[in-house]
MARZA-679279 format. One line per 2 residues: their letters; for each residue x, y, z of C-alpha. Coordinates in Angstrom, 1 decimal. Layout:
<atoms>
a	X/Y/Z  ...
</atoms>
This chain:
<atoms>
mm	10.0/0.7/43.6  6.2/1.0/43.8
nd	5.9/-2.6/45.1  8.4/-1.8/47.8
al	6.4/1.2/49.0  3.2/-0.8/48.9
ar	4.8/-3.6/50.9  6.1/-1.2/53.5
fs	2.7/0.5/53.7  0.8/-2.8/54.0
gl	3.3/-3.9/56.7  2.5/-0.8/58.7
is	-1.1/-1.5/58.5  -0.7/-5.1/59.5
eh	1.4/-4.1/62.6  -1.4/-1.7/63.8
kg	-4.4/-3.5/62.4  -6.5/-3.1/65.6
ht	-6.0/0.7/65.7  -6.5/1.8/62.2
tn	-9.6/3.7/61.2  -10.7/5.2/57.9
kg	-10.1/9.0/58.1  -10.8/9.9/54.5
rv	-9.2/9.8/51.1  -5.5/9.6/50.4
lf	-4.1/11.1/47.2  -0.7/9.7/46.4
da	-0.1/11.7/43.3  0.1/15.5/43.6
ta	-1.2/16.0/40.0  -4.5/14.2/40.8
cp	-6.6/16.7/42.6  -10.3/16.9/43.2
qa	-11.9/19.3/40.6  -14.6/20.9/42.8
ir	-13.4/24.5/42.2  -15.8/26.7/40.2
yp	-14.5/29.6/38.1  -15.5/33.2/38.9
td	-17.2/33.4/35.5  -19.6/30.6/36.4
ln	-23.2/31.9/36.1  -24.4/29.6/38.9
ll	-22.2/31.5/41.4  -24.0/34.7/40.3
se	-27.4/33.2/40.6  -26.6/31.6/44.0
ar	-25.4/35.0/45.3  -28.5/36.7/44.0
ll	-30.8/34.1/45.8  -28.8/34.4/49.0
te	-29.1/38.2/48.9  -32.8/38.0/48.3
hl	-33.2/35.6/51.2  -31.2/38.0/53.5
id	-33.4/40.9/52.5  -36.5/38.9/53.2
tl	-35.1/37.8/56.6  -33.9/41.2/57.7
yd	-36.8/43.3/56.5  -39.0/44.5/59.3
ps	-42.3/46.0/58.1  -42.8/48.0/61.3
ld	-39.6/50.0/60.7  -39.9/50.6/56.9
ss	-43.0/51.5/54.9  -41.9/49.6/51.8
kp	-39.7/46.7/51.1  -36.5/47.4/49.1
rt	-36.8/46.7/45.3  -34.8/43.7/44.1
yr	-36.2/43.1/40.6  -36.3/39.3/41.3
kl	-38.3/38.4/38.3  -36.2/40.5/35.9
ar	-33.0/39.2/37.4  -34.1/35.5/37.1
ke	-35.3/36.1/33.5  -31.9/37.7/32.5
yl	-30.1/34.8/34.2  -32.1/32.1/32.4
hl	-31.7/33.9/29.1  -27.9/34.0/29.5
aq	-27.6/30.5/30.9  -29.4/28.9/28.0
kk	-27.0/30.4/25.4  -24.5/28.0/23.8
ik	-21.8/30.7/23.3  -21.6/33.3/26.1
qk	-19.8/36.5/25.4  -17.7/38.2/28.1
ks	-19.8/41.3/27.8  -23.0/39.5/28.6
yt	-21.8/38.5/32.1  -21.7/42.2/33.3
rp	-24.7/43.4/31.3  -27.4/42.0/33.6
la	-25.7/43.5/36.6  -25.6/46.9/35.0
ns	-29.4/46.9/34.4  -30.4/46.3/38.0
</atoms>
């Protein structure tokens, strides 16, 4: 059955050989999916969000309008992130603890 499908598929390609172009990857099996999805508990997502937020604050801050820049506790947040990321066993409580301190 698989050989028949391949023969039909190759026959279609040979009929239109001059007009075919590679348009990406074809998955024939629905159970084989790319695994590029990160879970919400991934610490890298939290770190990337923190870095993007810091970048937005730096970009949008106008010294002529405000006397002082908003506090972000960058060093403390990075230190907490690295401390948690280096642990072998991460407890569920420890994901929310760094957020509660800042």
